[in-house]
N, C-alpha and C positions, 0 to 999 in steps of 0.2 A: 504494500500500500504506500502511495506517495505521501511524503510529509510536506508541510507548507514550504519549507526551505528548499524542496526539490523544484519549486516553480520559478525560482529566480537565482541570479548570480550577482555577487558584488563585483564590480569592475574597477572601483577606485577605493582602496582600503586606507587611504591617507587621511580621510575625514574622521575626526574624533567620534567615538561611540561610547555607549554606556550611560549610566545615570549621571556621570560627571560631565558629559558633553553639554555644550551650550543648548538650552531649550530652543526648539524650533517649531514652526508651523508647517503643516503639509497641506498643499492645495492639490486637489485631484479633479481631473476631467477625463472621462472615459467615453470614447466614441461608440455608440451602439444604439440602444433602445430609443432614446429621444433626445434630440438637441436642436430645438427649433432655432432657425436663424444661424445655425452653426455656432451658437453663443459660447458654449464651453470650449469647442475646438479653437475658435478664433482667440479666446482668452488665453489658452495655453500657448498657441503659436505666437501671440503678441509678447507674452512674458519672455519666451525664449529668444525672440528677435531683438528685444530692446534691453535685456539685462544679461550680465555675465552669468555663465552657468557651466556646469560640467556634469557628465554622466556618472551616476553613483551605482546604479543597479539596473538590470534589465530582466524582464520576465520571459519565460520560454513560451512564446506565442504558439508554437507547434502543439503544445499540450493544451493550451487554453482556447484556441480559436477554431471555429467551424468554418473552414474555407469554402465549403459548398453553399453555406447560408449567406456568407458575405465574402464575395470573391475579390481578391486583390486585382489591380489593373495591370495590363501589359500593353505595350505599344506594338502595333503591326506596321512596319515600314517597308512598303513595296513588296518585298519577298521574304521577310523575316520578322520574327518577334524580338523586340528589344525592350529595355527599360522596365523590367519587371519591378514593381514597387511592393516590397514586403510589408506586412503589418508589423507593428512594434508596440510595446508597452514598457515604458522606461521611467525610471526615477532619477531626477536631476537635483543637484544642489544649485540653487539660484541665489544671487545677491541683489537685494533691493537698492534703491538710490541712496539709502542711508548707510549702506554697508552691512545690513543685517541679512544673514543667511536664512533661507527657508527651502523646503522641499517641494518639488512639483512632480506629481505622478500623472503621466499623460500617455494616451495611446488608445488602442482598441479595447473595448469592453470584453472581458472574458465571456466565452460561451459556455465553458465547462469549468468544473472544479471551483465553484463559487465559494464554498466554505473553506476550502484550502487556500484560495486566493485571499479571503478575509483574514485567515490565520497568518498568511505570509505578510500582508500589510501590517497586521498587528506586531509581528516580529520586527519589521522595519521601523514602526513607530517606537517600539521600545529600544531598538538598537541606536537610533539617532536622537533619542530623548525628545520625541515630538509631544507637545503639550496640547495641540489642537489640530484637527483635520477639518478642511473646508472643501466641500464638493460643489461644483458649479455646472449648470446646464440651462438650456432654454426650453420653455413649454409654449405651445401655440394657444393664443387666447383671442377672444372676439373683441379686440381693442383696436383703435385707430393708430396709425403711425405718427399722427400729429400731436399726440399727448405723451406725457412722461411715461416711461416704461415702469410697470410695477414689478415687485419681487415677492416671491413666497419664501419665507425663511423657515428653517426647521433645524432642530438640534436635539442632542441627547439629554440636555437639561434645559428647563424653561428659562433659567437665568441667562443662557446664551442667546436667546431670541430677543433682540432689542427693537424689533419693528413689528407693527401689527399686520396680520395677514387679512386678505379680503374675505375670508370665510372662516367659519369655525365648525365644530362638530367632527364627525369621523366618516371616512370613506375608504373603500377597498380599491387599490390600484395595482396594476401590474408592476412587479418589482424589477429593479435593475441591479447590476452588480454594485453600483454606487450606493443605492439606497440600502441594500442588504449589508454593505460594508458599514454604514452608519449604525445600523441595528446591532451588528456584532461588536463594534467598538464600544457602543454604549453598554452592552451586556458585560463587557470586560472592564467597565469603569473608566473608559477613556472619553475625553471630551471630543465630540464630533458635531459638525454643523454643516449647513449648506444653503445655497440660494438657487432658486429657479426663477429666471427672468421671464416676464410675460412678453412674448413676441407676437405682433399682429399675425393672425393665422394665415392671412393671405401672403405673408412674406416668410412663412416658416421654412420653405424649401430653398430660400435664397440666403446668401451670406449677408447678415444684417449686423454690421459692426456696432451700431448703437446698443445692441443687446450685450455684447462683450464689454463695451464701455461701462454699462451699468454694473456688470459683474465685477470688473476691476475696482470700481469705486466701493462696492459692497465689501469686497475682500479687504481693502485698505481700512475701511471703517471698523470692521470686525476684529482685525488683527493688529492694526497699527503699522503694518508694512507700508513703506513708501514706494508705490508702484506708479511708474509713468503712464500717462494716458493720452498724450498729445497726438500720437499717430492714429489712435482709434478715434479721437475726437475729429481729426481732419477727415478720416475716411467716412465717418458717420455723417458729416456735413455733406460730402459729395453724394453719398447714397441717398440721403434725405432729399437733396435737390432733384436727383434722378427720379425718385418715386413721385415727388410732387409734380414734375413735368409730365409723367405718364398719366397721373390721375387728372391733372388739369386739361389734358388733351381729350378727355372723354367726359361728356355730361353725365353719362350713366355712372361712371366710376366716381366722379365727384359727389354725386348724390348718395352713393353707398357709403363713402367715407364720412360724409356729413351725418348720415344716419348713425354710424358707429360713434361719432363724436357726441351726438345727442345722448345715445345710450350710455357712453362712458361718463359724461358730465352728470347725468341723472344719478348714476350709481355712486359717483364720488360725492355728490351732495346729499345723499340720503343715508342716515345712520342706521336705518332699519334694513337696508339692502346688504345682504351678506355675500353676494357674488355678482360679478359683472355679467355673468351668464344667466342670472336668475330670471330676467325678463325675456320671455319667449316671443315677444312681438315688437319688432321683427327679430328672428333668431340670428345668431352670429353666422351660422352656416349660410343662411339665405342671403344675408347682407354681403358676406365675403365671396360668394360664388361669382358675382359680377366683377368684383375687383380682381379676382385671380386671373381672369382671361385678359384683362388689360395690363396686368403686371407680370404676365408669364414670361415676357421677353427680357426681364431685368438681368438674368444671368448672361444672356446673349449680349446685351449691351455692355456689361462689365468686361466681357472677353474681347471686345473690340479694341 
């Protein structure tokens, strides 16, 4: 039977470990079940692009990944296949703008061995003296792109949740490796939390940098890490203008976005409203259907 430490290898043993090591935060973003607007993926890529970092450990993706369910890409050039892009799941040591080190776990969400994976992450949490883990991703919501993005916060202890969510009560949801990881860390007495940014559902399939910007700000506020955000801010402004142009070019799309704005503003102004999706007239799906066809070309425009 595999042990948790069979799932990963340490590639840089120069970093101090054990209880005497400097306490650290671990941020994790796992590509897989749901990440509307590529929010978590863009957040991880941004941190690796703008901050100094080095690889600490890598997981054995061949053990964890179902290649037939989520196939890697390969390029076909005239008469041959080239540029096979393998999946990865890696742990990095990253240094923020104030010189504070933190860990970033990013890559493909495991398809297999979830409990062993959680055990492996717990081993790494203890090895590097991690005091708090923070998971990030995006979820699609019936909200307009013209309003501030909301966040749903969650944690293993109520004291870690410092913002109000737009709903209360209990619901059953499909699990992900990231949500299961938070449960297992909480059961082990480790502090863990996360943020799900609310992405306009008609933009959920597109790269939406404003969502990553919201997550970077949330991580900074929760952990005290000094994380740069100018590159995301600039990209979000460009994307926002592109979306506005496409909406303004169609009366139908403009009407749909205005309806979403009305729904959003009514929800924000009502203390008795528990969810932005509570009012079914008009429904978010009905309102978004028209917008989707007008904004379907956003990715194509970005590639030009």
